[in-house]
All heavy atoms as TSV, in Angstrom:
chain	resi	resn	atom	element	x	y	z
A	1	MET	N	N	63.589	151.808	54.409
A	1	MET	CA	C	64.018	151.787	53.021
A	1	MET	C	C	63.210	150.724	52.293
A	1	MET	O	O	62.983	149.645	52.812
A	1	MET	CB	C	65.520	151.491	52.952
A	1	MET	CG	C	66.061	151.409	51.550
A	1	MET	SD	S	67.846	151.248	51.439
A	1	MET	CE	C	68.347	152.901	51.841
A	2	THR	N	N	62.807	151.042	51.086
A	2	THR	CA	C	62.065	150.103	50.248
A	2	THR	C	C	63.022	149.460	49.239
A	2	THR	O	O	64.142	149.935	49.039
A	2	THR	CB	C	60.944	150.828	49.486
A	2	THR	OG1	O	61.551	151.733	48.549
A	2	THR	CG2	C	60.013	151.577	50.424
A	3	CYS	N	N	62.529	148.430	48.577
A	3	CYS	CA	C	63.338	147.776	47.538
A	3	CYS	C	C	63.658	148.755	46.409
A	3	CYS	O	O	64.769	148.748	45.875
A	3	CYS	CB	C	62.599	146.568	46.985
A	3	CYS	SG	S	62.357	145.247	48.192
A	4	ALA	N	N	62.693	149.587	46.060
A	4	ALA	CA	C	62.907	150.568	44.989
A	4	ALA	C	C	63.992	151.573	45.370
A	4	ALA	O	O	64.729	152.052	44.514
A	4	ALA	CB	C	61.602	151.296	44.674
A	5	GLU	N	N	64.108	151.887	46.642
A	5	GLU	CA	C	65.159	152.799	47.101
A	5	GLU	C	C	66.498	152.080	47.220
A	5	GLU	O	O	67.549	152.674	46.978
A	5	GLU	CB	C	64.786	153.394	48.456
A	5	GLU	CG	C	63.581	154.298	48.424
A	5	GLU	CD	C	63.070	154.640	49.815
A	5	GLU	OE1	O	63.220	153.829	50.745
A	5	GLU	OE2	O	62.508	155.740	49.952
A	6	ALA	N	N	66.458	150.805	47.592
A	6	ALA	CA	C	67.690	150.037	47.812
A	6	ALA	C	C	68.386	149.656	46.511
A	6	ALA	O	O	69.612	149.726	46.416
A	6	ALA	CB	C	67.381	148.784	48.625
A	7	GLU	N	N	67.615	149.265	45.524
A	7	GLU	CA	C	68.195	148.737	44.280
A	7	GLU	C	C	69.234	149.644	43.634
A	7	GLU	O	O	70.332	149.185	43.303
A	7	GLU	CB	C	67.086	148.403	43.289
A	7	GLU	CG	C	67.611	147.751	42.038
A	7	GLU	CD	C	66.500	147.409	41.060
A	7	GLU	OE1	O	65.310	147.520	41.410
A	7	GLU	OE2	O	66.841	147.046	39.930
A	8	PRO	N	N	68.965	150.935	43.441
A	8	PRO	CA	C	69.982	151.770	42.783
A	8	PRO	C	C	71.204	152.058	43.657
A	8	PRO	O	O	72.200	152.584	43.167
A	8	PRO	CB	C	69.235	153.062	42.444
A	8	PRO	CG	C	68.051	153.088	43.321
A	8	PRO	CD	C	67.721	151.663	43.656
A	9	LEU	N	N	71.146	151.684	44.926
A	9	LEU	CA	C	72.263	151.955	45.835
A	9	LEU	C	C	73.231	150.779	45.972
A	9	LEU	O	O	74.295	150.927	46.580
A	9	LEU	CB	C	71.723	152.319	47.226
A	9	LEU	CG	C	70.834	153.553	47.301
A	9	LEU	CD1	C	70.299	153.721	48.715
A	9	LEU	CD2	C	71.584	154.780	46.856
A	10	LEU	N	N	72.870	149.618	45.435
A	10	LEU	CA	C	73.688	148.423	45.639
A	10	LEU	C	C	75.131	148.599	45.161
A	10	LEU	O	O	76.078	148.272	45.881
A	10	LEU	CB	C	73.054	147.207	44.960
A	10	LEU	CG	C	71.725	146.735	45.536
A	10	LEU	CD1	C	71.178	145.570	44.724
A	10	LEU	CD2	C	71.855	146.361	46.992
A	11	ASP	N	N	75.312	149.096	43.946
A	11	ASP	CA	C	76.667	149.258	43.417
A	11	ASP	C	C	77.466	150.258	44.244
A	11	ASP	O	O	78.637	150.017	44.558
A	11	ASP	CB	C	76.639	149.697	41.955
A	11	ASP	CG	C	76.148	148.596	41.033
A	11	ASP	OD1	O	76.396	147.412	41.335
A	11	ASP	OD2	O	75.520	148.917	40.013
A	12	ALA	N	N	76.841	151.369	44.598
A	12	ALA	CA	C	77.525	152.379	45.408
A	12	ALA	C	C	77.888	151.810	46.779
A	12	ALA	O	O	78.957	152.089	47.313
A	12	ALA	CB	C	76.655	153.624	45.558
A	13	TYR	N	N	77.021	150.996	47.333
A	13	TYR	CA	C	77.307	150.356	48.627
A	13	TYR	C	C	78.541	149.462	48.517
A	13	TYR	O	O	79.456	149.547	49.344
A	13	TYR	CB	C	76.093	149.551	49.088
A	13	TYR	CG	C	76.364	148.718	50.304
A	13	TYR	CD1	C	76.383	149.295	51.574
A	13	TYR	CD2	C	76.608	147.350	50.207
A	13	TYR	CE1	C	76.646	148.530	52.708
A	13	TYR	CE2	C	76.861	146.582	51.326
A	13	TYR	CZ	C	76.881	147.173	52.569
A	13	TYR	OH	O	77.146	146.417	53.690
A	14	LEU	N	N	78.564	148.624	47.502
A	14	LEU	CA	C	79.693	147.701	47.335
A	14	LEU	C	C	80.997	148.433	47.049
A	14	LEU	O	O	82.073	147.950	47.386
A	14	LEU	CB	C	79.398	146.693	46.226
A	14	LEU	CG	C	78.300	145.686	46.569
A	14	LEU	CD1	C	77.963	144.846	45.360
A	14	LEU	CD2	C	78.710	144.811	47.741
A	15	ASP	N	N	80.902	149.598	46.428
A	15	ASP	CA	C	82.094	150.391	46.132
A	15	ASP	C	C	82.506	151.279	47.303
A	15	ASP	O	O	83.485	152.024	47.201
A	15	ASP	CB	C	81.851	151.264	44.895
A	15	ASP	CG	C	81.756	150.445	43.619
A	15	ASP	OD1	O	82.215	149.281	43.630
A	15	ASP	OD2	O	81.218	150.954	42.620
A	16	GLY	N	N	81.749	151.232	48.406
A	16	GLY	CA	C	82.080	152.038	49.580
A	16	GLY	C	C	81.804	153.519	49.372
A	16	GLY	O	O	82.434	154.363	49.997
A	17	GLU	N	N	80.846	153.839	48.517
A	17	GLU	CA	C	80.567	155.226	48.168
A	17	GLU	C	C	79.404	155.838	48.961
A	17	GLU	O	O	79.152	157.024	48.843
A	17	GLU	CB	C	80.266	155.337	46.672
A	17	GLU	CG	C	81.441	154.945	45.809
A	17	GLU	CD	C	81.104	154.880	44.337
A	17	GLU	OE1	O	79.897	154.910	43.984
A	17	GLU	OE2	O	82.030	154.774	43.525
A	18	LEU	N	N	78.710	155.025	49.745
A	18	LEU	CA	C	77.576	155.551	50.513
A	18	LEU	C	C	78.039	156.096	51.854
A	18	LEU	O	O	79.002	155.598	52.433
A	18	LEU	CB	C	76.535	154.456	50.759
A	18	LEU	CG	C	75.838	153.875	49.545
A	18	LEU	CD1	C	74.797	152.853	49.986
A	18	LEU	CD2	C	75.194	154.958	48.699
A	19	ASP	N	N	77.310	157.094	52.342
A	19	ASP	CA	C	77.618	157.581	53.684
A	19	ASP	C	C	77.163	156.526	54.704
A	19	ASP	O	O	76.470	155.565	54.366
A	19	ASP	CB	C	76.937	158.936	53.940
A	19	ASP	CG	C	75.428	158.865	53.833
A	19	ASP	OD1	O	74.795	158.158	54.644
A	19	ASP	OD2	O	74.874	159.510	52.929
A	20	LEU	N	N	77.584	156.695	55.937
A	20	LEU	CA	C	77.333	155.700	56.971
A	20	LEU	C	C	75.843	155.410	57.155
A	20	LEU	O	O	75.433	154.251	57.231
A	20	LEU	CB	C	77.952	156.155	58.301
A	20	LEU	CG	C	77.739	155.223	59.483
A	20	LEU	CD1	C	78.346	153.861	59.209
A	20	LEU	CD2	C	78.309	155.829	60.752
A	21	MET	N	N	75.024	156.441	57.207
A	21	MET	CA	C	73.591	156.238	57.441
A	21	MET	C	C	72.936	155.463	56.300
A	21	MET	O	O	72.149	154.550	56.533
A	21	MET	CB	C	72.883	157.580	57.648
A	21	MET	CG	C	73.252	158.261	58.951
A	21	MET	SD	S	73.034	157.209	60.416
A	21	MET	CE	C	71.284	156.961	60.398
A	22	ARG	N	N	73.269	155.807	55.068
A	22	ARG	CA	C	72.708	155.081	53.924
A	22	ARG	C	C	73.167	153.624	53.934
A	22	ARG	O	O	72.392	152.718	53.639
A	22	ARG	CB	C	73.144	155.714	52.607
A	22	ARG	CG	C	72.351	156.883	52.203
A	22	ARG	CD	C	71.176	156.385	51.388
A	22	ARG	NE	N	70.759	157.489	50.547
A	22	ARG	CZ	C	69.511	157.828	50.384
A	22	ARG	NH1	N	68.581	157.141	50.953
A	22	ARG	NH2	N	69.202	158.844	49.646
A	23	SER	N	N	74.436	153.405	54.252
A	23	SER	CA	C	74.961	152.041	54.321
A	23	SER	C	C	74.214	151.226	55.367
A	23	SER	O	O	73.822	150.077	55.119
A	23	SER	CB	C	76.455	152.049	54.644
A	23	SER	OG	O	77.190	152.596	53.589
A	24	LEU	N	N	74.022	151.807	56.543
A	24	LEU	CA	C	73.310	151.107	57.609
A	24	LEU	C	C	71.865	150.836	57.226
A	24	LEU	O	O	71.331	149.746	57.504
A	24	LEU	CB	C	73.384	151.903	58.909
A	24	LEU	CG	C	74.779	152.020	59.530
A	24	LEU	CD1	C	74.748	152.958	60.733
A	24	LEU	CD2	C	75.325	150.661	59.909
A	25	ASP	N	N	71.218	151.790	56.579
A	25	ASP	CA	C	69.842	151.598	56.118
A	25	ASP	C	C	69.763	150.465	55.102
A	25	ASP	O	O	68.864	149.618	55.168
A	25	ASP	CB	C	69.290	152.877	55.482
A	25	ASP	CG	C	68.959	153.954	56.493
A	25	ASP	OD1	O	68.887	153.642	57.705
A	25	ASP	OD2	O	68.773	155.117	56.063
A	26	LEU	N	N	70.700	150.443	54.171
A	26	LEU	CA	C	70.707	149.394	53.155
A	26	LEU	C	C	70.956	148.028	53.787
A	26	LEU	O	O	70.289	147.044	53.452
A	26	LEU	CB	C	71.760	149.690	52.084
A	26	LEU	CG	C	71.827	148.698	50.936
A	26	LEU	CD1	C	70.524	148.695	50.141
A	26	LEU	CD2	C	72.982	149.006	50.026
A	27	GLU	N	N	71.902	147.949	54.709
A	27	GLU	CA	C	72.182	146.683	55.392
A	27	GLU	C	C	70.968	146.196	56.172
A	27	GLU	O	O	70.642	145.002	56.145
A	27	GLU	CB	C	73.384	146.847	56.315
A	27	GLU	CG	C	74.689	147.031	55.571
A	27	GLU	CD	C	75.829	147.465	56.473
A	27	GLU	OE1	O	75.612	147.651	57.699
A	27	GLU	OE2	O	76.952	147.634	55.953
A	28	ALA	N	N	70.297	147.109	56.867
A	28	ALA	CA	C	69.103	146.737	57.630
A	28	ALA	C	C	68.008	146.236	56.689
A	28	ALA	O	O	67.330	145.236	56.977
A	28	ALA	CB	C	68.610	147.923	58.450
A	29	HIS	N	N	67.829	146.918	55.582
A	29	HIS	CA	C	66.822	146.485	54.612
A	29	HIS	C	C	67.158	145.099	54.077
A	29	HIS	O	O	66.276	144.232	53.974
A	29	HIS	CB	C	66.715	147.494	53.458
A	29	HIS	CG	C	65.769	147.033	52.397
A	29	HIS	ND1	N	64.408	147.080	52.541
A	29	HIS	CD2	C	66.002	146.486	51.177
A	29	HIS	CE1	C	63.825	146.574	51.458
A	29	HIS	NE2	N	64.784	146.218	50.610
A	30	ALA	N	N	68.421	144.859	53.741
A	30	ALA	CA	C	68.827	143.565	53.186
A	30	ALA	C	C	68.637	142.434	54.199
A	30	ALA	O	O	68.372	141.298	53.813
A	30	ALA	CB	C	70.277	143.628	52.716
A	31	ARG	N	N	68.752	142.744	55.488
A	31	ARG	CA	C	68.508	141.712	56.506
A	31	ARG	C	C	67.029	141.330	56.556
A	31	ARG	O	O	66.691	140.191	56.891
A	31	ARG	CB	C	68.962	142.186	57.886
A	31	ARG	CG	C	70.467	142.154	58.074
A	31	ARG	CD	C	70.869	142.333	59.522
A	31	ARG	NE	N	70.464	143.621	60.079
A	31	ARG	CZ	C	71.159	144.748	59.976
A	31	ARG	NH1	N	72.311	144.749	59.317
A	31	ARG	NH2	N	70.724	145.863	60.515
A	32	ARG	N	N	66.145	142.253	56.215
A	32	ARG	CA	C	64.702	141.994	56.261
A	32	ARG	C	C	64.146	141.513	54.921
A	32	ARG	O	O	63.051	140.961	54.880
A	32	ARG	CB	C	63.948	143.275	56.648
A	32	ARG	CG	C	64.214	143.781	58.036
A	32	ARG	CD	C	63.308	144.968	58.380
A	32	ARG	NE	N	63.243	145.999	57.344
A	32	ARG	CZ	C	64.033	147.071	57.269
A	32	ARG	NH1	N	64.972	147.260	58.163
A	32	ARG	NH2	N	63.881	147.949	56.298
A	33	CYS	N	N	64.851	141.767	53.844
A	33	CYS	CA	C	64.319	141.509	52.509
A	33	CYS	C	C	65.175	140.464	51.783
A	33	CYS	O	O	66.317	140.742	51.398
A	33	CYS	CB	C	64.293	142.818	51.722
A	33	CYS	SG	S	63.749	142.620	50.015
A	34	ALA	N	N	64.610	139.300	51.578
A	34	ALA	CA	C	65.353	138.216	50.924
A	34	ALA	C	C	65.742	138.568	49.488
A	34	ALA	O	O	66.836	138.219	49.039
A	34	ALA	CB	C	64.527	136.935	50.949
A	35	ALA	N	N	64.861	139.272	48.783
A	35	ALA	CA	C	65.157	139.620	47.391
A	35	ALA	C	C	66.346	140.566	47.302
A	35	ALA	O	O	67.246	140.378	46.470
A	35	ALA	CB	C	63.933	140.241	46.729
A	36	CYS	N	N	66.385	141.579	48.156
A	36	CYS	CA	C	67.501	142.530	48.125
A	36	CYS	C	C	68.785	141.898	48.658
A	36	CYS	O	O	69.872	142.205	48.171
A	36	CYS	CB	C	67.149	143.800	48.896
A	36	CYS	SG	S	65.946	144.821	48.004
A	37	ALA	N	N	68.651	141.004	49.635
A	37	ALA	CA	C	69.829	140.288	50.138
A	37	ALA	C	C	70.427	139.426	49.029
A	37	ALA	O	O	71.647	139.374	48.854
A	37	ALA	CB	C	69.458	139.439	51.350
A	38	ALA	N	N	69.566	138.780	48.251
A	38	ALA	CA	C	70.036	137.954	47.138
A	38	ALA	C	C	70.686	138.822	46.059
A	38	ALA	O	O	71.732	138.453	45.503
A	38	ALA	CB	C	68.878	137.155	46.550
A	39	ALA	N	N	70.081	139.964	45.758
A	39	ALA	CA	C	70.658	140.868	44.760
A	39	ALA	C	C	72.016	141.374	45.229
A	39	ALA	O	O	72.967	141.455	44.440
A	39	ALA	CB	C	69.718	142.044	44.502
A	40	LEU	N	N	72.129	141.702	46.500
A	40	LEU	CA	C	73.399	142.170	47.055
A	40	LEU	C	C	74.459	141.076	46.978
A	40	LEU	O	O	75.599	141.331	46.590
A	40	LEU	CB	C	73.193	142.627	48.499
A	40	LEU	CG	C	74.367	143.287	49.195
A	40	LEU	CD1	C	74.855	144.509	48.425
A	40	LEU	CD2	C	73.981	143.684	50.618
A	41	GLU	N	N	74.078	139.851	47.282
A	41	GLU	CA	C	75.021	138.729	47.207
A	41	GLU	C	C	75.464	138.483	45.767
A	41	GLU	O	O	76.644	138.233	45.505
A	41	GLU	CB	C	74.395	137.472	47.802
A	41	GLU	CG	C	75.332	136.294	47.865
A	41	GLU	CD	C	76.610	136.561	48.664
A	41	GLU	OE1	O	76.573	137.329	49.648
A	41	GLU	OE2	O	77.668	135.993	48.289
A	42	THR	N	N	74.538	138.574	44.837
A	42	THR	CA	C	74.871	138.401	43.421
A	42	THR	C	C	75.862	139.472	42.973
A	42	THR	O	O	76.840	139.177	42.275
A	42	THR	CB	C	73.595	138.461	42.557
A	42	THR	OG1	O	72.736	137.395	42.946
A	42	THR	CG2	C	73.917	138.350	41.080
A	43	GLU	N	N	75.619	140.715	43.377
A	43	GLU	CA	C	76.527	141.814	43.032
A	43	GLU	C	C	77.909	141.591	43.652
A	43	GLU	O	O	78.927	141.862	43.014
A	43	GLU	CB	C	75.956	143.152	43.488
A	43	GLU	CG	C	74.727	143.593	42.727
A	43	GLU	CD	C	75.041	144.069	41.323
A	43	GLU	OE1	O	76.139	144.592	41.081
A	43	GLU	OE2	O	74.165	143.918	40.458
A	44	LYS	N	N	77.950	141.087	44.877
A	44	LYS	CA	C	79.236	140.801	45.531
A	44	LYS	C	C	80.004	139.733	44.761
A	44	LYS	O	O	81.207	139.853	44.541
A	44	LYS	CB	C	79.018	140.331	46.974
A	44	LYS	CG	C	78.676	141.418	47.940
A	44	LYS	CD	C	78.505	140.830	49.339
A	44	LYS	CE	C	78.052	141.866	50.330
A	44	LYS	NZ	N	77.821	141.287	51.669
A	45	GLN	N	N	79.296	138.688	44.345
A	45	GLN	CA	C	79.939	137.611	43.592
A	45	GLN	C	C	80.439	138.103	42.234
A	45	GLN	O	O	81.535	137.730	41.808
A	45	GLN	CB	C	78.980	136.434	43.429
A	45	GLN	CG	C	78.693	135.705	44.718
A	45	GLN	CD	C	77.649	134.620	44.558
A	45	GLN	OE1	O	77.133	134.383	43.465
A	45	GLN	NE2	N	77.326	133.960	45.657
A	46	LEU	N	N	79.655	138.917	41.582
A	46	LEU	CA	C	80.069	139.475	40.292
A	46	LEU	C	C	81.303	140.350	40.457
A	46	LEU	O	O	82.265	140.256	39.688
A	46	LEU	CB	C	78.929	140.275	39.667
A	46	LEU	CG	C	79.252	140.978	38.357
A	46	LEU	CD1	C	79.654	139.975	37.286
A	46	LEU	CD2	C	78.066	141.810	37.901
A	47	SER	N	N	81.291	141.182	41.480
A	47	SER	CA	C	82.430	142.060	41.740
A	47	SER	C	C	83.698	141.246	42.012
A	47	SER	O	O	84.780	141.568	41.512
A	47	SER	CB	C	82.108	142.969	42.926
A	47	SER	OG	O	83.172	143.839	43.188
A	48	ALA	N	N	83.562	140.175	42.788
A	48	ALA	CA	C	84.713	139.318	43.087
A	48	ALA	C	C	85.227	138.628	41.830
A	48	ALA	O	O	86.440	138.518	41.620
A	48	ALA	CB	C	84.332	138.290	44.147
A	49	ALA	N	N	84.319	138.190	40.973
A	49	ALA	CA	C	84.721	137.518	39.732
A	49	ALA	C	C	85.457	138.478	38.810
A	49	ALA	O	O	86.476	138.122	38.208
A	49	ALA	CB	C	83.497	136.935	39.030
A	50	VAL	N	N	84.961	139.694	38.702
A	50	VAL	CA	C	85.617	140.687	37.847
A	50	VAL	C	C	86.994	141.027	38.404
A	50	VAL	O	O	87.965	141.164	37.651
A	50	VAL	CB	C	84.743	141.951	37.709
A	50	VAL	CG1	C	85.512	143.095	37.072
A	50	VAL	CG2	C	83.490	141.640	36.906
A	51	ALA	N	N	87.100	141.129	39.722
A	51	ALA	CA	C	88.389	141.458	40.345
A	51	ALA	C	C	89.427	140.357	40.107
A	51	ALA	O	O	90.623	140.643	40.036
A	51	ALA	CB	C	88.205	141.690	41.840
A	52	GLN	N	N	88.977	139.127	39.946
A	52	GLN	CA	C	89.900	138.011	39.739
A	52	GLN	C	C	90.198	137.752	38.264
A	52	GLN	O	O	91.099	136.982	37.944
A	52	GLN	CB	C	89.334	136.741	40.371
A	52	GLN	CG	C	89.287	136.795	41.870
A	52	GLN	CD	C	88.663	135.542	42.476
A	52	GLN	OE1	O	88.285	134.622	41.758
A	52	GLN	NE2	N	88.571	135.523	43.782
A	53	ALA	N	N	89.459	138.384	37.375
A	53	ALA	CA	C	89.659	138.166	35.935
A	53	ALA	C	C	91.012	138.728	35.506
A	53	ALA	O	O	91.482	139.725	36.057
A	53	ALA	CB	C	88.539	138.829	35.148
A	54	PRO	N	N	91.643	138.090	34.528
A	54	PRO	CA	C	92.929	138.609	34.051
A	54	PRO	C	C	92.760	139.982	33.398
A	54	PRO	O	O	91.699	140.286	32.850
A	54	PRO	CB	C	93.391	137.572	33.029
A	54	PRO	CG	C	92.192	136.777	32.678
A	54	PRO	CD	C	91.220	136.903	33.805
A	55	TYR	N	N	93.795	140.766	33.483
A	55	TYR	CA	C	93.783	142.105	32.904
A	55	TYR	C	C	94.647	142.096	31.649
A	55	TYR	O	O	95.781	141.638	31.673
A	55	TYR	CB	C	94.339	143.117	33.910
A	55	TYR	CG	C	94.407	144.519	33.368
A	55	TYR	CD1	C	93.268	145.308	33.303
A	55	TYR	CD2	C	95.605	145.054	32.903
A	55	TYR	CE1	C	93.318	146.597	32.800
A	55	TYR	CE2	C	95.660	146.339	32.399
A	55	TYR	CZ	C	94.519	147.101	32.350
A	55	TYR	OH	O	94.575	148.366	31.847
A	56	TYR	N	N	94.082	142.566	30.566
A	56	TYR	CA	C	94.815	142.637	29.309
A	56	TYR	C	C	94.915	144.100	28.892
A	56	TYR	O	O	93.907	144.780	28.764
A	56	TYR	CB	C	94.104	141.834	28.214
A	56	TYR	CG	C	94.012	140.376	28.527
A	56	TYR	CD1	C	92.847	139.834	29.045
A	56	TYR	CD2	C	95.101	139.533	28.340
A	56	TYR	CE1	C	92.757	138.479	29.350
A	56	TYR	CE2	C	95.024	138.186	28.634
A	56	TYR	CZ	C	93.850	137.665	29.143
A	56	TYR	OH	O	93.766	136.328	29.438
A	57	ARG	N	N	96.124	144.567	28.684
A	57	ARG	CA	C	96.331	145.940	28.235
A	57	ARG	C	C	95.976	146.046	26.761
A	57	ARG	O	O	96.244	145.147	25.979
A	57	ARG	CB	C	97.779	146.356	28.436
A	57	ARG	CG	C	98.142	146.501	29.913
A	57	ARG	CD	C	99.540	146.989	30.126
A	57	ARG	NE	N	99.786	148.414	30.083
A	57	ARG	CZ	C	99.183	149.355	30.791
A	57	ARG	NH1	N	98.209	149.045	31.578
A	57	ARG	NH2	N	99.550	150.613	30.710
A	58	ALA	N	N	95.366	147.145	26.430
A	58	ALA	CA	C	95.045	147.410	25.027
A	58	ALA	C	C	96.341	147.676	24.262
A	58	ALA	O	O	97.320	148.179	24.825
A	58	ALA	CB	C	94.121	148.617	24.924
A	59	ALA	N	N	96.330	147.349	22.996
A	59	ALA	CA	C	97.481	147.628	22.138
A	59	ALA	C	C	97.740	149.132	22.130
A	59	ALA	O	O	96.793	149.923	22.207
A	59	ALA	CB	C	97.205	147.134	20.727
A	60	PRO	N	N	99.003	149.549	22.047
A	60	PRO	CA	C	99.313	150.984	22.047
A	60	PRO	C	C	98.548	151.775	20.983
A	60	PRO	O	O	98.104	152.889	21.249
A	60	PRO	CB	C	100.815	151.027	21.795
A	60	PRO	CG	C	101.315	149.721	22.309
A	60	PRO	CD	C	100.221	148.731	22.020
A	61	SER	N	N	98.350	151.206	19.808
A	61	SER	CA	C	97.628	151.931	18.755
A	61	SER	C	C	96.159	152.151	19.144
A	61	SER	O	O	95.598	153.221	18.897
A	61	SER	CB	C	97.722	151.182	17.425
A	61	SER	OG	O	97.162	149.882	17.569
A	62	LEU	N	N	95.550	151.168	19.772
A	62	LEU	CA	C	94.163	151.311	20.212
A	62	LEU	C	C	94.068	152.325	21.344
A	62	LEU	O	O	93.175	153.175	21.353
A	62	LEU	CB	C	93.596	149.967	20.658
A	62	LEU	CG	C	92.183	149.995	21.241
A	62	LEU	CD1	C	91.188	150.539	20.213
A	62	LEU	CD2	C	91.779	148.619	21.714
A	63	ARG	N	N	94.976	152.262	22.299
A	63	ARG	CA	C	94.976	153.219	23.411
A	63	ARG	C	C	95.101	154.653	22.892
A	63	ARG	O	O	94.404	155.549	23.347
A	63	ARG	CB	C	96.099	152.911	24.387
A	63	ARG	CG	C	95.875	151.627	25.168
A	63	ARG	CD	C	97.100	151.282	26.003
A	63	ARG	NE	N	97.357	152.288	27.019
A	63	ARG	CZ	C	96.859	152.259	28.248
A	63	ARG	NH1	N	96.070	151.274	28.600
A	63	ARG	NH2	N	97.149	153.208	29.096
A	64	ALA	N	N	95.968	154.853	21.918
A	64	ALA	CA	C	96.162	156.192	21.364
A	64	ALA	C	C	94.889	156.685	20.682
A	64	ALA	O	O	94.501	157.848	20.849
A	64	ALA	CB	C	97.326	156.183	20.365
A	65	ARG	N	N	94.220	155.810	19.938
A	65	ARG	CA	C	92.975	156.201	19.271
A	65	ARG	C	C	91.887	156.537	20.277
A	65	ARG	O	O	91.116	157.475	20.084
A	65	ARG	CB	C	92.496	155.081	18.350
A	65	ARG	CG	C	93.249	155.025	17.057
A	65	ARG	CD	C	92.622	154.144	15.990
A	65	ARG	NE	N	91.419	153.433	16.330
A	65	ARG	CZ	C	91.254	152.117	16.167
A	65	ARG	NH1	N	92.235	151.375	15.688
A	65	ARG	NH2	N	90.123	151.542	16.471
A	66	LEU	N	N	91.794	155.789	21.354
A	66	LEU	CA	C	90.745	156.013	22.355
A	66	LEU	C	C	91.008	157.243	23.212
A	66	LEU	O	O	90.073	157.873	23.698
A	66	LEU	CB	C	90.601	154.790	23.255
A	66	LEU	CG	C	90.081	153.529	22.573
A	66	LEU	CD1	C	90.113	152.352	23.541
A	66	LEU	CD2	C	88.679	153.747	22.032
A	67	GLN	N	N	92.255	157.583	23.406
A	67	GLN	CA	C	92.596	158.696	24.282
A	67	GLN	C	C	92.643	160.039	23.562
A	67	GLN	O	O	92.687	161.069	24.208
A	67	GLN	CB	C	93.918	158.425	24.991
A	67	GLN	CG	C	93.787	157.301	26.001
A	67	GLN	CD	C	95.100	156.935	26.651
A	67	GLN	OE1	O	96.172	157.263	26.156
A	67	GLN	NE2	N	95.012	156.238	27.763
A	68	SER	N	N	92.637	160.038	22.245
A	68	SER	CA	C	92.652	161.314	21.522
A	68	SER	C	C	91.340	161.465	20.757
A	68	SER	O	O	90.863	160.525	20.138
A	68	SER	CB	C	93.839	161.377	20.567
A	68	SER	OG	O	93.732	160.362	19.605
A	69	PRO	N	N	90.745	162.657	20.810
A	69	PRO	CA	C	89.472	162.854	20.114
A	69	PRO	C	C	89.682	162.851	18.608
A	69	PRO	O	O	90.773	163.161	18.121
A	69	PRO	CB	C	89.022	164.233	20.595
A	69	PRO	CG	C	90.261	164.921	21.036
A	69	PRO	CD	C	91.206	163.855	21.501
A	70	PRO	N	N	88.655	162.522	17.869
A	70	PRO	CA	C	88.771	162.567	16.408
A	70	PRO	C	C	89.131	163.980	15.951
A	70	PRO	O	O	88.720	164.968	16.564
A	70	PRO	CB	C	87.380	162.178	15.910
A	70	PRO	CG	C	86.709	161.547	17.079
A	70	PRO	CD	C	87.350	162.077	18.311
A	71	ALA	N	N	89.870	164.080	14.886
A	71	ALA	CA	C	90.344	165.389	14.405
A	71	ALA	C	C	89.189	166.305	14.029
A	71	ALA	O	O	89.282	167.516	14.202
A	71	ALA	CB	C	91.271	165.196	13.220
A	72	ASP	N	N	88.090	165.768	13.554
A	72	ASP	CA	C	87.000	166.619	13.091
A	72	ASP	C	C	86.003	166.989	14.189
A	72	ASP	O	O	85.029	167.677	13.936
A	72	ASP	CB	C	86.268	165.968	11.928
A	72	ASP	CG	C	85.588	164.675	12.338
A	72	ASP	OD1	O	85.865	164.165	13.442
A	72	ASP	OD2	O	84.781	164.181	11.547
A	73	ILE	N	N	86.246	166.592	15.400
A	73	ILE	CA	C	85.291	166.878	16.477
A	73	ILE	C	C	85.198	168.375	16.771
A	73	ILE	O	O	84.179	168.876	17.211
A	73	ILE	CB	C	85.627	166.084	17.752
A	73	ILE	CG1	C	84.412	166.055	18.675
A	73	ILE	CG2	C	86.811	166.681	18.482
A	73	ILE	CD1	C	84.533	165.064	19.802
A	74	TRP	N	N	86.251	169.106	16.529
A	74	TRP	CA	C	86.275	170.539	16.835
A	74	TRP	C	C	85.886	171.396	15.637
A	74	TRP	O	O	85.756	172.588	15.741
A	74	TRP	CB	C	87.656	170.945	17.338
A	74	TRP	CG	C	88.065	170.138	18.517
A	74	TRP	CD1	C	89.061	169.221	18.572
A	74	TRP	CD2	C	87.471	170.134	19.812
A	74	TRP	NE1	N	89.126	168.643	19.802
A	74	TRP	CE2	C	88.165	169.182	20.609
A	74	TRP	CE3	C	86.408	170.818	20.399
A	74	TRP	CZ2	C	87.835	168.929	21.924
A	74	TRP	CZ3	C	86.086	170.548	21.723
A	74	TRP	CH2	C	86.790	169.616	22.465
A	75	ARG	N	N	85.715	170.778	14.500
A	75	ARG	CA	C	85.373	171.512	13.290
A	75	ARG	C	C	83.920	171.969	13.347
A	75	ARG	O	O	83.033	171.200	13.672
A	75	ARG	CB	C	85.595	170.621	12.084
A	75	ARG	CG	C	85.680	171.378	10.785
A	75	ARG	CD	C	85.975	170.468	9.626
A	75	ARG	NE	N	87.200	169.711	9.862
A	75	ARG	CZ	C	87.481	168.571	9.282
A	75	ARG	NH1	N	86.631	168.027	8.441
A	75	ARG	NH2	N	88.602	167.958	9.547
A	76	ARG	N	N	83.695	173.239	13.032
A	76	ARG	CA	C	82.313	173.751	13.004
A	76	ARG	C	C	81.623	173.244	11.745
A	76	ARG	O	O	82.245	173.145	10.687
A	76	ARG	CB	C	82.310	175.279	13.004
A	76	ARG	CG	C	82.713	175.864	14.305
A	76	ARG	CD	C	82.667	177.389	14.214
A	76	ARG	NE	N	82.963	177.944	15.492
A	76	ARG	CZ	C	82.070	178.589	16.236
A	76	ARG	NH1	N	80.864	178.776	15.800
A	76	ARG	NH2	N	82.406	179.046	17.409
A	77	PRO	N	N	80.346	172.978	11.858
A	77	PRO	CA	C	79.635	172.526	10.657
A	77	PRO	C	C	79.569	173.656	9.618
A	77	PRO	O	O	79.496	174.836	9.967
A	77	PRO	CB	C	78.237	172.178	11.162
A	77	PRO	CG	C	78.133	172.732	12.538
A	77	PRO	CD	C	79.519	173.019	13.027
A	78	ALA	N	N	79.598	173.276	8.366
A	78	ALA	CA	C	79.513	174.268	7.281
A	78	ALA	C	C	78.114	174.868	7.294
A	78	ALA	O	O	77.128	174.195	7.537
A	78	ALA	CB	C	79.789	173.598	5.943
A	79	VAL	N	N	78.051	176.151	7.038
A	79	VAL	CA	C	76.759	176.843	7.062
A	79	VAL	C	C	76.316	177.165	5.669
A	79	VAL	O	O	77.018	177.417	4.794
A	79	VAL	CB	C	76.823	178.147	7.890
A	79	VAL	CG1	C	75.426	178.672	8.117
A	79	VAL	CG2	C	77.538	177.935	9.176
């Protein structure tokens, strides 16, 4: 595995989304490559920080606006 192949897989690896062979390939590459090992460690630290951050629920009015499409989204354009 090259760095170019490893880089886009880091997030999926940390999320447990890679199959076993890809995970093992990425781990082996990170053991040989200081740059990818550092990137993986940085991603791990970021993930841990986000997991520890407080969670704030959106106001009910904002949640309702975000969960319902705008009324004019289904309107056909005038011809």
